[in-house]
Backbone as CSV, one residue per row, in Angstrom:
resi,resn,N_x,N_y,N_z,CA_x,CA_y,CA_z,C_x,C_y,C_z
1,UNK,-23.538,-7.819,-14.418,-22.545,-7.013,-13.685,-21.772,-7.921,-12.730
2,UNK,-20.453,-7.782,-12.683,-19.631,-8.623,-11.818,-19.871,-8.295,-10.361
3,UNK,-19.444,-9.235,-9.460,-19.597,-9.007,-8.030,-18.856,-7.780,-7.566
4,UNK,-17.608,-7.589,-8.063,-16.822,-6.423,-7.667,-17.490,-5.130,-8.106
5,UNK,-18.039,-5.156,-9.331,-18.695,-3.962,-9.848,-19.935,-3.627,-9.024
6,UNK,-20.703,-4.674,-8.665,-21.890,-4.449,-7.836,-21.520,-3.885,-6.482
7,UNK,-20.451,-4.441,-5.883,-20.020,-3.971,-4.567,-19.576,-2.526,-4.644
8,UNK,-18.805,-2.184,-5.712,-18.350,-0.812,-5.871,-19.511,0.149,-6.049
9,UNK,-20.506,-0.274,-6.842,-21.675,0.578,-7.075,-22.464,0.766,-5.783
10,UNK,-22.568,-0.316,-4.976,-23.286,-0.233,-3.705,-22.606,0.764,-2.765
11,UNK,-21.275,0.681,-2.660,-20.548,1.602,-1.793,-20.707,3.040,-2.263
12,UNK,-20.679,3.239,-3.592,-20.845,4.581,-4.123,-22.215,5.114,-3.755
13,UNK,-23.262,4.306,-3.970,-24.620,4.739,-3.677,-24.807,5.045,-2.197
14,UNK,-24.244,4.208,-1.324,-24.364,4.439,0.111,-23.678,5.731,0.519
15,UNK,-22.463,5.930,0.006,-21.704,7.125,0.383,-22.418,8.401,-0.034
16,UNK,-23.120,8.348,-1.172,-23.804,9.529,-1.672,-25.176,9.705,-1.025
17,UNK,-25.890,8.592,-0.792,-27.290,8.683,-0.403,-27.558,8.641,1.094
18,UNK,-26.607,8.181,1.901,-26.854,8.033,3.337,-27.421,9.298,3.989
19,UNK,-26.928,10.510,3.644,-27.462,11.707,4.300,-28.938,11.974,4.020
20,UNK,-29.525,11.270,3.022,-30.896,11.564,2.628,-31.890,10.496,3.078
21,UNK,-31.477,9.602,3.975,-32.389,8.591,4.475,-33.331,9.219,5.499
22,UNK,-34.238,8.388,6.046,-35.220,8.905,6.992,-34.548,9.454,8.252
23,UNK,-35.312,10.212,9.019,-34.750,10.889,10.187,-34.162,9.921,11.203
24,UNK,-34.798,8.762,11.403,-34.289,7.806,12.387,-32.930,7.260,11.971
25,UNK,-32.789,6.961,10.665,-31.493,6.485,10.179,-30.458,7.604,10.246
26,UNK,-30.885,8.807,9.951,-29.953,9.936,10.024,-29.452,10.131,11.446
27,UNK,-30.361,10.059,12.418,-29.946,10.207,13.808,-29.005,9.081,14.231
28,UNK,-29.298,7.869,13.728,-28.425,6.728,14.039,-27.024,6.947,13.475
29,UNK,-26.953,7.587,12.306,-25.644,7.811,11.663,-24.794,8.812,12.429
30,UNK,-25.422,9.552,13.339,-24.666,10.517,14.140,-23.939,9.858,15.303
31,UNK,-24.261,8.605,15.575,-23.599,7.869,16.646,-22.146,7.605,16.242
32,UNK,-21.165,8.035,17.023,-19.749,7.826,16.662,-19.394,6.362,16.420
33,UNK,-20.124,5.433,17.052,-19.797,4.015,16.868,-20.024,3.553,15.434
34,UNK,-20.776,4.334,14.651,-20.989,3.996,13.236,-19.785,4.361,12.375
35,UNK,-18.831,5.046,12.963,-17.732,5.598,12.178,-16.365,5.080,12.612
36,UNK,-16.328,3.999,13.380,-15.020,3.572,13.891,-14.188,2.840,12.841
37,UNK,-14.818,2.405,11.723,-14.068,1.811,10.609,-14.310,2.642,9.357
38,UNK,-13.281,3.301,8.874,-13.383,4.150,7.692,-12.500,3.584,6.585
39,UNK,-13.130,3.078,5.530,-12.399,2.475,4.417,-12.702,3.253,3.142
40,UNK,-11.753,4.101,2.738,-11.898,4.898,1.522,-11.209,4.238,0.324
41,UNK,-10.724,3.011,0.484,-9.888,2.359,-0.524,-10.541,2.329,-1.902
42,UNK,-11.811,1.990,-1.962,-12.453,1.763,-3.261,-13.109,3.017,-3.834
43,UNK,-13.043,4.138,-3.130,-13.669,5.361,-3.610,-12.665,6.212,-4.386
44,UNK,-13.106,6.712,-5.522,-12.258,7.557,-6.374,-12.656,9.018,-6.167
45,UNK,-11.753,9.795,-5.581,-12.046,11.190,-5.259,-11.531,12.161,-6.314
46,UNK,-11.049,11.666,-7.435,-10.637,12.576,-8.494,-11.876,13.303,-9.029
47,UNK,-11.755,14.556,-9.468,-12.925,15.358,-9.855,-13.779,14.732,-10.945
48,UNK,-13.175,13.922,-11.827,-13.905,13.363,-12.963,-14.506,11.979,-12.681
49,UNK,-14.327,11.467,-11.485,-14.845,10.128,-11.180,-16.363,10.154,-11.017
50,UNK,-17.032,9.013,-11.272,-18.491,8.941,-11.075,-18.895,9.298,-9.646
51,UNK,-18.111,8.855,-8.675,-18.434,9.152,-7.279,-18.400,10.652,-7.012
52,UNK,-17.318,11.315,-7.421,-17.188,12.754,-7.174,-18.284,13.536,-7.891
53,UNK,-18.596,13.149,-9.131,-19.638,13.854,-9.875,-21.005,13.669,-9.225
54,UNK,-21.288,12.414,-8.796,-22.581,12.145,-8.164,-22.713,12.902,-6.846
55,UNK,-21.640,12.925,-6.076,-21.668,13.618,-4.778,-21.863,15.122,-4.981
56,UNK,-21.118,15.687,-5.929,-21.221,17.128,-6.196,-22.609,17.491,-6.698
57,UNK,-23.185,16.626,-7.530,-24.523,16.894,-8.058,-25.556,16.817,-6.956
58,UNK,-25.473,15.799,-6.102,-26.466,15.620,-5.051,-26.418,16.767,-4.046
59,UNK,-25.207,17.251,-3.729,-25.060,18.316,-2.742,-24.992,19.706,-3.360
60,UNK,-25.093,19.750,-4.687,-25.031,21.028,-5.406,-23.756,21.800,-5.058
61,UNK,-22.633,21.079,-5.078,-21.355,21.713,-4.769,-20.945,22.651,-5.903
62,UNK,-20.361,23.779,-5.537,-19.909,24.738,-6.548,-18.455,24.511,-6.943
63,UNK,-17.779,23.605,-6.250,-16.397,23.258,-6.574,-16.242,21.745,-6.465
64,UNK,-15.205,21.168,-7.070,-15.030,19.709,-7.039,-14.948,19.162,-5.619
65,UNK,-15.410,17.935,-5.453,-15.343,17.276,-4.153,-13.889,17.143,-3.707
66,UNK,-13.610,17.506,-2.475,-12.265,17.437,-1.911,-12.177,16.268,-0.943
67,UNK,-11.174,15.406,-1.127,-11.000,14.312,-0.177,-10.691,14.845,1.216
68,UNK,-9.911,15.907,1.286,-9.566,16.487,2.584,-10.827,16.890,3.341
69,UNK,-11.766,17.528,2.648,-13.011,17.940,3.288,-13.849,16.730,3.683
70,UNK,-13.884,15.718,2.810,-14.640,14.501,3.091,-14.065,13.785,4.310
71,UNK,-12.732,13.727,4.381,-12.064,13.089,5.517,-12.386,13.831,6.812
72,UNK,-12.323,15.141,6.771,-12.609,15.923,7.972,-14.054,15.743,8.429
73,UNK,-14.969,15.640,7.484,-16.364,15.389,7.829,-16.505,14.049,8.557
74,UNK,-15.887,12.999,8.002,-15.997,11.666,8.597,-15.340,11.617,9.975
75,UNK,-14.170,12.225,10.113,-13.479,12.193,11.403,-14.193,13.041,12.449
76,UNK,-14.864,14.090,11.994,-15.662,14.881,12.931,-16.819,14.051,13.485
77,UNK,-17.456,13.285,12.608,-18.556,12.421,13.043,-18.056,11.332,13.993
78,UNK,-16.837,10.868,13.796,-16.322,9.740,14.594,-15.992,10.144,16.029
79,UNK,-15.702,11.418,16.245,-15.374,11.928,17.576,-14.225,11.149,18.238
80,UNK,-13.249,10.779,17.428,-12.034,10.181,17.969,-12.074,8.683,18.198
81,UNK,-13.140,7.983,17.756,-13.234,6.546,18.039,-12.737,5.673,16.879
82,UNK,-12.279,6.283,15.790,-11.821,5.493,14.638,-10.672,4.586,15.047
83,UNK,-10.815,3.280,14.738,-9.716,2.359,15.012,-9.199,1.667,13.757
84,UNK,-9.908,1.854,12.611,-9.451,1.317,11.339,-9.629,2.378,10.264
85,UNK,-8.556,2.673,9.538,-8.585,3.728,8.531,-7.779,3.306,7.307
86,UNK,-8.451,3.315,6.148,-7.794,2.975,4.883,-7.940,4.151,3.925
87,UNK,-6.818,4.742,3.533,-6.841,5.866,2.610,-7.045,5.369,1.177
88,UNK,-7.585,6.214,0.303,-7.796,5.809,-1.093,-6.477,5.645,-1.843
89,UNK,-6.512,4.823,-2.882,-5.330,4.607,-3.710,-5.360,5.593,-4.875
90,UNK,-5.075,6.829,-4.589,-5.086,7.840,-5.638,-4.194,8.994,-5.219
91,UNK,-4.091,9.967,-6.108,-3.194,11.094,-5.872,-3.842,12.205,-5.077
92,UNK,-5.018,11.944,-4.493,-5.742,13.023,-3.807,-5.341,13.159,-2.347
93,UNK,-4.550,12.239,-1.825,-4.187,12.253,-0.409,-2.874,13.007,-0.228
94,UNK,-2.850,13.892,0.733,-1.639,14.667,1.017,-1.108,14.299,2.398
95,UNK,0.104,14.708,2.678,0.691,14.476,3.996,-0.103,15.225,5.062
96,UNK,-0.776,16.298,4.674,-1.598,17.045,5.620,-2.810,16.223,6.060
97,UNK,-3.350,15.412,5.138,-4.455,14.529,5.496,-3.989,13.471,6.497
98,UNK,-2.814,12.923,6.265,-2.268,11.924,7.186,-2.005,12.541,8.559
99,UNK,-1.450,13.741,8.567,-1.154,14.408,9.820,-2.443,14.705,10.586
100,UNK,-3.473,15.145,9.874,-4.761,15.428,10.504,-5.347,14.159,11.121
101,UNK,-5.269,13.052,10.377,-5.787,11.780,10.875,-5.014,11.303,12.104
102,UNK,-3.711,11.568,12.133,-2.910,11.129,13.286,-3.311,11.843,14.565
103,UNK,-3.849,13.058,14.418,-4.304,13.820,15.584,-5.718,13.413,15.976
104,UNK,-6.581,13.220,14.980,-7.994,12.944,15.236,-8.293,11.461,15.480
105,UNK,-7.331,10.588,15.206,-7.550,9.142,15.386,-6.494,8.563,16.333
106,UNK,-6.489,8.987,17.581,-5.446,8.533,18.508,-5.545,7.053,18.860
107,UNK,-6.717,6.421,18.620,-6.899,5.015,18.980,-6.709,4.075,17.796
108,UNK,-6.135,4.556,16.719,-6.032,3.771,15.495,-5.270,2.468,15.709
109,UNK,-5.865,1.371,15.211,-5.240,0.054,15.313,-4.832,-0.497,13.940
110,UNK,-5.618,-0.169,12.915,-5.355,-0.673,11.563,-5.272,0.515,10.612
111,UNK,-4.175,0.609,9.861,-3.950,1.731,8.948,-3.462,1.225,7.598
112,UNK,-4.107,1.710,6.524,-3.662,1.439,5.156,-3.306,2.767,4.511
113,UNK,-2.034,2.970,4.233,-1.548,4.235,3.696,-1.818,4.349,2.202
114,UNK,-1.864,5.565,1.654,-1.967,5.738,0.203,-0.682,5.296,-0.468
115,UNK,-0.706,5.217,-1.798,0.443,4.649,-2.509,1.250,5.686,-3.276
116,UNK,1.066,6.959,-3.003,1.682,7.953,-3.891,2.358,9.097,-3.168
117,UNK,2.801,8.875,-1.936,3.438,9.970,-1.204,4.761,10.370,-1.857
118,UNK,5.004,11.666,-1.916,6.270,12.152,-2.440,7.382,11.843,-1.438
119,UNK,8.626,11.856,-1.923,9.770,11.500,-1.096,9.832,12.328,0.179
120,UNK,9.626,13.632,0.051,9.724,14.484,1.237,8.586,14.202,2.217
121,UNK,7.489,13.641,1.721,6.361,13.326,2.592,6.533,12.001,3.315
122,UNK,7.048,10.976,2.604,7.164,9.673,3.276,8.206,9.704,4.397
123,UNK,9.088,10.718,4.372,10.035,10.866,5.477,9.334,11.286,6.768
124,UNK,8.125,11.816,6.628,7.373,12.276,7.790,6.524,11.169,8.415
125,UNK,6.542,9.983,7.825,5.787,8.866,8.383,6.228,8.583,9.815
126,UNK,7.509,8.808,10.084,8.039,8.542,11.426,7.302,9.339,12.492
127,UNK,7.107,10.629,12.248,6.445,11.453,13.258,4.981,11.081,13.420
128,UNK,4.363,10.531,12.366,2.975,10.100,12.464,2.862,8.825,13.297
129,UNK,3.793,7.891,13.074,3.769,6.622,13.794,3.853,6.846,15.300
130,UNK,4.590,7.847,15.711,4.756,8.124,17.142,3.427,8.428,17.832
131,UNK,2.446,8.888,17.061,1.149,9.248,17.645,0.198,8.054,17.746
132,UNK,0.499,6.977,17.034,-0.395,5.820,17.018,0.165,4.716,17.910
133,UNK,0.046,4.883,19.178,0.591,3.930,20.150,-0.116,2.577,20.103
134,UNK,-1.392,2.568,19.661,-2.178,1.331,19.644,-2.125,0.608,18.298
135,UNK,-1.309,1.081,17.373,-1.277,0.499,16.028,-0.904,-0.980,16.067
136,UNK,-1.710,-1.789,15.345,-1.485,-3.238,15.301,-1.177,-3.745,13.896
137,UNK,-1.783,-3.112,12.888,-1.586,-3.548,11.501,-1.324,-2.326,10.618
138,UNK,-0.367,-2.465,9.702,-0.024,-1.379,8.788,0.132,-1.918,7.379
139,UNK,-0.498,-1.234,6.418,-0.358,-1.585,5.001,0.275,-0.418,4.265
140,UNK,1.352,-0.712,3.521,2.036,0.297,2.717,2.125,-0.203,1.286
141,UNK,1.365,0.416,0.382,1.358,-0.010,-1.009,2.724,0.204,-1.666
142,UNK,3.428,1.216,-1.212,4.775,1.486,-1.704,5.712,1.589,-0.513
143,UNK,6.783,0.824,-0.521,7.723,0.874,0.593,8.402,2.236,0.639
144,UNK,8.283,2.970,1.742,8.872,4.310,1.812,10.385,4.254,1.913
145,UNK,11.034,5.349,1.550,12.490,5.410,1.648,12.940,5.323,3.102
146,UNK,12.035,5.672,4.019,12.350,5.631,5.443,11.865,4.341,6.094
147,UNK,11.785,3.265,5.316,11.199,2.020,5.823,11.919,1.497,7.063
148,UNK,13.235,1.456,7.026,13.992,0.928,8.170,13.745,1.758,9.419
149,UNK,13.734,3.076,9.261,13.480,3.950,10.397,12.046,3.804,10.891
150,UNK,11.103,3.613,9.942,9.700,3.452,10.323,9.492,2.167,11.118
151,UNK,10.129,1.086,10.679,10.015,-0.185,11.395,10.574,-0.051,12.809
152,UNK,11.708,0.631,12.924,12.300,0.834,14.252,11.380,1.670,15.140
153,UNK,10.758,2.681,14.554,9.841,3.537,15.312,8.616,2.755,15.772
154,UNK,8.100,1.909,14.905,6.957,1.062,15.275,7.344,0.140,16.430
155,UNK,8.537,-0.425,16.349,9.003,-1.312,17.406,9.111,-0.625,18.756
156,UNK,9.489,0.652,18.736,9.641,1.403,19.983,8.308,1.896,20.541
157,UNK,7.362,2.241,19.655,6.161,2.943,20.092,4.864,2.144,20.035
158,UNK,4.860,0.998,19.367,3.615,0.255,19.158,3.767,-1.166,19.702
159,UNK,3.595,-1.367,20.999,3.835,-2.676,21.606,2.878,-3.769,21.157
160,UNK,1.713,-3.401,20.579,0.738,-4.398,20.140,0.827,-4.698,18.652
161,UNK,1.840,-4.175,17.980,1.943,-4.323,16.525,2.225,-5.771,16.134
162,UNK,1.376,-6.329,15.223,1.523,-7.743,14.839,1.412,-7.981,13.334
163,UNK,0.996,-6.980,12.539,0.759,-7.235,11.125,1.293,-6.172,10.199
164,UNK,1.979,-6.587,9.118,2.555,-5.649,8.151,2.329,-6.156,6.735
165,UNK,1.898,-5.239,5.871,1.770,-5.527,4.443,2.530,-4.440,3.696
166,UNK,3.517,-4.841,2.884,4.335,-3.860,2.171,4.739,-4.444,0.822
167,UNK,4.870,-3.580,-0.189,5.191,-4.009,-1.542,6.485,-3.351,-2.034
168,UNK,6.962,-3.841,-3.182,8.144,-3.344,-3.890,9.414,-4.096,-3.470
169,UNK,10.570,-3.502,-3.722,11.860,-4.139,-3.476,12.068,-4.373,-1.984
170,UNK,12.361,-5.625,-1.626,12.541,-5.976,-0.222,13.902,-6.624,-0.059
171,UNK,14.808,-5.919,0.616,16.191,-6.362,0.725,16.527,-7.061,2.021
172,UNK,17.794,-7.478,2.127,18.239,-8.205,3.321,18.135,-7.346,4.579
173,UNK,18.508,-6.074,4.486,18.420,-5.204,5.652,16.973,-5.025,6.100
174,UNK,16.070,-4.982,5.135,14.648,-4.888,5.471,14.207,-6.124,6.247
175,UNK,14.622,-7.293,5.758,14.246,-8.551,6.411,14.793,-8.628,7.828
176,UNK,16.043,-8.245,8.001,16.654,-8.285,9.338,15.996,-7.285,10.288
177,UNK,15.579,-6.142,9.735,14.951,-5.126,10.571,13.625,-5.625,11.147
178,UNK,12.894,-6.420,10.375,11.623,-6.954,10.859,11.843,-7.810,12.105
179,UNK,12.802,-8.716,12.021,13.064,-9.610,13.152,13.630,-8.848,14.345
180,UNK,14.481,-7.854,14.074,15.134,-7.106,15.158,14.163,-6.140,15.857
181,UNK,13.324,-5.470,15.080,12.473,-4.414,15.641,11.046,-4.859,15.942
182,UNK,10.585,-5.902,15.244,9.199,-6.350,15.419,9.170,-7.828,15.813
183,UNK,9.670,-8.161,16.985,9.756,-9.570,17.397,8.401,-10.245,17.573
184,UNK,7.315,-9.457,17.730,5.982,-10.026,17.922,5.201,-10.117,16.614
185,UNK,5.853,-9.876,15.488,5.170,-9.882,14.193,4.561,-11.256,13.903
186,UNK,3.255,-11.257,13.594,2.549,-12.516,13.346,2.038,-12.640,11.911
187,UNK,1.777,-11.524,11.267,1.195,-11.551,9.924,2.012,-10.650,9.005
188,UNK,2.522,-11.211,7.915,3.380,-10.464,6.993,2.988,-10.780,5.564
189,UNK,2.795,-9.719,4.771,2.530,-9.885,3.342,3.508,-9.042,2.544
190,UNK,4.210,-9.693,1.613,5.181,-9.026,0.745,4.862,-9.294,-0.723
191,UNK,3.616,-9.523,-1.043,3.221,-9.856,-2.403,3.596,-8.756,-3.390
192,UNK,3.815,-9.166,-4.647,4.137,-8.239,-5.742,5.414,-7.447,-5.464
193,UNK,6.361,-8.104,-4.804,7.631,-7.450,-4.481,8.782,-8.148,-5.192
194,UNK,9.930,-7.457,-5.265,11.162,-8.136,-5.663,11.749,-8.730,-4.392
195,UNK,11.739,-10.053,-4.307,12.132,-10.748,-3.087,12.909,-12.005,-3.470
196,UNK,14.188,-12.051,-3.168,14.990,-13.220,-3.520,14.852,-14.296,-2.448
197,UNK,15.319,-15.470,-2.766,15.257,-16.576,-1.814,16.047,-16.251,-0.548
198,UNK,17.179,-15.596,-0.689,18.003,-15.264,0.476,17.234,-14.394,1.460
199,UNK,16.564,-13.344,0.940,15.787,-12.474,1.820,14.613,-13.222,2.442
200,UNK,13.971,-14.070,1.639,12.832,-14.835,2.162,13.272,-15.771,3.285
201,UNK,14.423,-16.384,3.139,14.925,-17.287,4.183,15.243,-16.526,5.470
202,UNK,15.708,-15.287,5.337,15.961,-14.469,6.525,14.646,-14.214,7.253
203,UNK,13.609,-13.865,6.498,12.292,-13.609,7.088,11.781,-14.855,7.803
204,UNK,11.833,-15.991,7.116,11.314,-17.239,7.689,12.115,-17.645,8.925
205,UNK,13.435,-17.502,8.841,14.281,-17.959,9.931,14.292,-17.058,11.144
206,UNK,14.182,-15.739,10.916,14.342,-14.796,12.022,13.022,-14.323,12.636
207,UNK,11.945,-14.310,11.853,10.642,-13.884,12.390,9.940,-15.126,12.942
208,UNK,10.273,-15.475,14.164,9.893,-16.767,14.722,8.420,-16.861,15.107
209,UNK,7.723,-15.753,15.228,6.334,-15.809,15.671,5.331,-15.646,14.523
210,UNK,5.822,-15.716,13.288,4.921,-15.585,12.145,3.870,-16.693,12.140
211,UNK,2.626,-16.281,11.926,1.535,-17.225,11.771,1.037,-17.281,10.340
212,UNK,1.121,-16.155,9.642,0.758,-16.120,8.223,1.838,-15.378,7.452
213,UNK,2.208,-15.910,6.290,3.200,-15.288,5.413,2.687,-15.379,3.981
214,UNK,2.467,-14.220,3.350,1.940,-14.165,1.987,2.961,-13.491,1.087
215,UNK,3.429,-14.231,0.088,4.435,-13.712,-0.849,4.020,-14.084,-2.271
216,UNK,2.815,-13.728,-2.644,2.265,-14.067,-3.950,2.752,-13.100,-5.024
217,UNK,2.937,-13.624,-6.253,3.291,-12.802,-7.415,4.576,-12.012,-7.212
218,UNK,5.520,-12.591,-6.509,6.824,-11.953,-6.302,7.799,-12.358,-7.412
219,UNK,8.833,-11.577,-7.575,9.910,-11.883,-8.514,11.197,-12.081,-7.734
220,UNK,11.892,-13.192,-7.989,13.176,-13.417,-7.335,13.314,-14.759,-6.658
221,UNK,12.221,-15.529,-6.518,12.323,-16.840,-5.878,11.197,-17.749,-6.356
222,UNK,11.407,-19.027,-6.184,10.361,-20.029,-6.342,10.357,-20.884,-5.087
223,UNK,9.195,-21.284,-4.667,9.072,-22.051,-3.426,9.575,-23.486,-3.641
224,UNK,10.870,-23.709,-3.393,11.450,-25.032,-3.557,11.287,-25.848,-2.275
225,UNK,11.861,-27.035,-2.253,11.703,-27.939,-1.103,12.276,-27.332,0.177
226,UNK,13.400,-26.612,0.064,14.001,-26.011,1.250,13.067,-24.992,1.888
227,UNK,12.480,-24.141,1.049,11.566,-23.125,1.562,10.328,-23.771,2.178
228,UNK,9.756,-24.749,1.471,8.532,-25.388,1.959,8.769,-26.122,3.269
229,UNK,9.942,-26.655,3.445,10.259,-27.340,4.704,10.343,-26.342,5.853
230,UNK,10.979,-25.192,5.597,11.168,-24.199,6.646,9.851,-23.516,7.043
231,UNK,8.937,-23.373,6.080,7.677,-22.686,6.395,6.634,-23.634,6.985
232,UNK,6.991,-24.891,7.169,6.025,-25.859,7.696,5.536,-25.476,9.095
233,UNK,6.320,-24.694,9.810,5.909,-24.270,11.158,4.925,-23.105,11.110
234,UNK,4.804,-22.447,9.943,3.897,-21.307,9.785,2.518,-21.821,9.402
235,UNK,1.496,-21.321,10.060,0.148,-21.841,9.867,-0.360,-21.618,8.447
236,UNK,-0.037,-20.474,7.850,-0.583,-20.154,6.527,0.514,-19.532,5.667
237,UNK,0.831,-20.188,4.553,1.876,-19.715,3.649,1.333,-19.698,2.228
238,UNK,1.323,-18.528,1.589,0.839,-18.376,0.216,1.972,-17.852,-0.662
239,UNK,2.210,-18.510,-1.778,3.308,-18.101,-2.665,2.928,-18.195,-4.135
240,UNK,1.660,-18.391,-4.440,1.225,-18.569,-5.821,1.633,-17.387,-6.703
241,UNK,2.128,-17.695,-7.890,2.489,-16.662,-8.845,3.903,-16.141,-8.731
242,UNK,4.625,-16.529,-7.685,6.007,-16.066,-7.540,6.927,-16.853,-8.454
243,UNK,7.910,-16.155,-9.021,8.793,-16.789,-9.989,10.217,-16.293,-9.824
244,UNK,11.148,-17.094,-10.266,12.555,-16.743,-10.142,12.968,-15.699,-11.169
245,UNK,12.424,-15.796,-12.381,12.801,-14.906,-13.471,11.594,-14.150,-13.982
246,UNK,11.845,-12.959,-14.553,10.758,-12.268,-15.222,10.791,-12.638,-16.706
247,UNK,9.977,-11.971,-17.515,9.876,-12.313,-18.935,11.184,-12.132,-19.688
248,UNK,12.082,-11.293,-19.149,13.359,-11.049,-19.811,14.507,-11.814,-19.169
249,UNK,14.229,-12.533,-18.098,15.259,-13.334,-17.455,16.161,-12.577,-16.515
250,UNK,15.742,-11.416,-16.023,16.587,-10.606,-15.151,16.213,-10.809,-13.688
251,UNK,17.186,-11.087,-12.847,16.959,-11.195,-11.404,18.104,-10.525,-10.640
252,UNK,18.766,-9.552,-11.265,19.953,-8.952,-10.661,19.709,-7.545,-10.117
253,UNK,18.447,-7.205,-9.865,18.079,-5.887,-9.331,18.482,-4.759,-10.279
254,UNK,18.642,-5.080,-11.544,18.961,-4.046,-12.517,17.679,-3.592,-13.212
255,UNK,17.719,-2.376,-13.754,16.613,-1.857,-14.545,17.086,-1.729,-15.974
256,UNK,16.348,-2.331,-16.879,16.717,-2.330,-18.285,15.759,-1.458,-19.074
257,UNK,16.300,-0.572,-19.903,15.491,0.288,-20.759,15.464,-0.286,-22.166
258,UNK,14.252,-0.346,-22.742,14.094,-0.871,-24.089,13.333,0.134,-24.948
259,UNK,13.661,0.137,-26.226,12.960,0.989,-27.186,11.901,0.137,-27.875
260,UNK,10.643,0.285,-27.482,9.580,-0.532,-28.039,9.245,-0.148,-29.479
261,UNK,9.785,0.969,-29.945,9.578,1.349,-31.349,10.540,0.602,-32.270
262,UNK,11.563,-0.014,-31.700,12.576,-0.719,-32.485,12.657,-2.152,-31.978
263,UNK,11.782,-3.007,-32.478,11.682,-4.371,-31.990,12.744,-5.273,-32.606
264,UNK,13.250,-6.209,-31.812,14.189,-7.206,-32.301,13.419,-8.333,-32.986
265,UNK,14.155,-9.305,-33.508,13.505,-10.430,-34.198,12.599,-11.216,-33.264
266,UNK,12.863,-11.152,-31.964,12.029,-11.869,-31.002,10.829,-11.077,-30.533
267,UNK,10.636,-9.881,-31.109,9.493,-9.082,-30.739,9.705,-8.255,-29.486
268,UNK,10.950,-8.160,-29.006,11.281,-7.401,-27.804,11.962,-6.105,-28.216
269,UNK,11.700,-5.030,-27.484,12.325,-3.756,-27.790,13.844,-3.830,-27.698
270,UNK,14.512,-3.100,-28.572,15.972,-3.092,-28.574,16.497,-2.463,-27.281
271,UNK,17.553,-3.046,-26.674,18.113,-2.493,-25.429,18.621,-1.069,-25.633
272,UNK,18.375,-0.209,-24.663,18.822,1.173,-24.710,19.842,1.442,-23.610
273,UNK,19.529,1.026,-22.389,20.414,1.319,-21.267,20.118,0.360,-20.131
274,UNK,21.109,0.111,-19.283,20.945,-0.765,-18.122,21.502,-0.057,-16.894
275,UNK,20.701,-0.042,-15.826,21.149,0.542,-14.560,21.280,-0.584,-13.556
276,UNK,22.483,-0.831,-13.104,22.742,-1.945,-12.194,22.455,-1.554,-10.744
277,UNK,21.995,-2.557,-9.993,21.794,-2.361,-8.567,20.810,-1.272,-8.231
278,UNK,19.777,-1.109,-9.069,18.818,-0.028,-8.866,18.001,-0.285,-7.608
279,UNK,17.994,0.675,-6.668,17.259,0.510,-5.411,16.282,1.653,-5.148
280,UNK,16.067,2.504,-6.128,15.147,3.616,-5.913,13.710,3.112,-5.851
281,UNK,12.852,3.899,-5.239,11.441,3.553,-5.212,10.880,3.667,-6.620
282,UNK,10.034,2.734,-7.008,9.519,2.708,-8.374,8.093,3.224,-8.401
283,UNK,7.813,4.152,-9.311,6.480,4.696,-9.478,6.141,4.750,-10.959
284,UNK,4.858,4.770,-11.254,4.408,4.907,-12.633,3.994,6.335,-12.962
285,UNK,3.735,7.148,-11.944,3.021,8.389,-12.187,3.771,9.655,-11.775
286,UNK,5.072,9.563,-11.560,5.792,10.750,-11.093,6.908,11.131,-12.065
287,UNK,7.015,12.401,-12.315,8.035,12.890,-13.234,9.435,12.619,-12.698
288,UNK,10.366,12.392,-13.622,11.779,12.198,-13.321,12.077,10.884,-12.596
289,UNK,11.111,9.982,-12.563,11.316,8.674,-11.946,10.950,7.606,-12.963
290,UNK,11.798,6.588,-13.111,11.545,5.543,-14.092,11.217,4.237,-13.400
291,UNK,10.619,3.332,-14.162,10.228,2.059,-13.584,10.026,1.021,-14.677
292,UNK,10.448,-0.240,-14.423,10.036,-1.374,-15.244,8.649,-1.753,-14.770
293,UNK,7.636,-1.593,-15.580,6.265,-1.844,-15.157,5.979,-3.335,-15.193
294,UNK,5.775,-3.931,-14.037,5.537,-5.366,-13.960,4.245,-5.749,-14.654
295,UNK,3.289,-4.807,-14.736,2.000,-5.133,-15.327,2.095,-5.444,-16.822
296,UNK,2.945,-4.724,-17.546,2.995,-4.935,-18.991,4.405,-5.188,-19.518
297,UNK,5.382,-5.295,-18.612,6.774,-5.593,-18.970,7.429,-4.476,-19.768
298,UNK,6.813,-3.300,-19.838,7.400,-2.170,-20.537,7.987,-1.191,-19.532
299,UNK,8.993,-0.468,-19.956,9.587,0.573,-19.118,8.903,1.897,-19.421
300,UNK,8.461,2.590,-18.387,7.832,3.893,-18.555,8.780,4.961,-18.021
301,UNK,9.050,5.987,-18.821,10.001,7.014,-18.446,9.365,8.390,-18.592
302,UNK,9.548,9.225,-17.558,9.105,10.597,-17.608,10.307,11.506,-17.335
303,UNK,10.489,12.521,-18.159,11.531,13.523,-17.949,12.912,12.903,-17.770
304,UNK,13.164,11.795,-18.475,14.477,11.170,-18.355,15.488,11.912,-19.226
305,UNK,16.629,12.208,-18.648,17.704,12.860,-19.390,18.924,11.953,-19.375
306,UNK,19.287,11.391,-20.494,20.384,10.450,-20.558,21.705,11.159,-20.785
């Protein structure tokens, strides 16, 4: 069994079995200091997952395990001392869960958001940020449509904020907003994003207090001599896997649709349509939204009407 698999199995077993340990351990688990770091990232709360089935079986639940109920249980035990919270990467998290956490975790310093908020929900991130005055680090698996407004809100309300991790398309306005609104930013990760050299140079040049910059597996730039010279003042710079071109040679922010049922002589799907300057948020799992999937180089389309 791999190390990751063992770690995942250990976390699953602990999450399910902790309530059944001896009385002394149970009493110790009631101490709020045991709950100040809550990391749900690796747990799968979908009804068919091994974790959900094991939990439901152990507790003899008559209905599927609910993440909302699990979250409320954990936050009740914490009694408001949670300072690190990572939501799971699945479709089980709602804006109501985030809102509840913003009320029950007023001392939050580190937050990792879920990756699947609907458009109308990610617009509400602003009102949540206002409640986390002590926030220092934020991770966003998907850059919200309200990113610029969120950065400005963080700059106004979170004086200790120093770390940001965000993925997907990262433009010039985004880069300028970081320097303008987050002058104390020290740690930035933009891995697995569309990031051109121009935007990267803005980040390097304008975010003067950066200590670590991670831009691994990005599309749109390669770390040439100019970039390496400019980042020499940054203590830690990671860029492995970043490339100027993708497998099809596109770097113009366009989305290309291909018919994989009709392959060309080169083994590539025949072109169907091209959308220039595409800036919408990209998802794999939502109806009426299309995306070039970086994982397999195929375009996935749901409910597309041409």
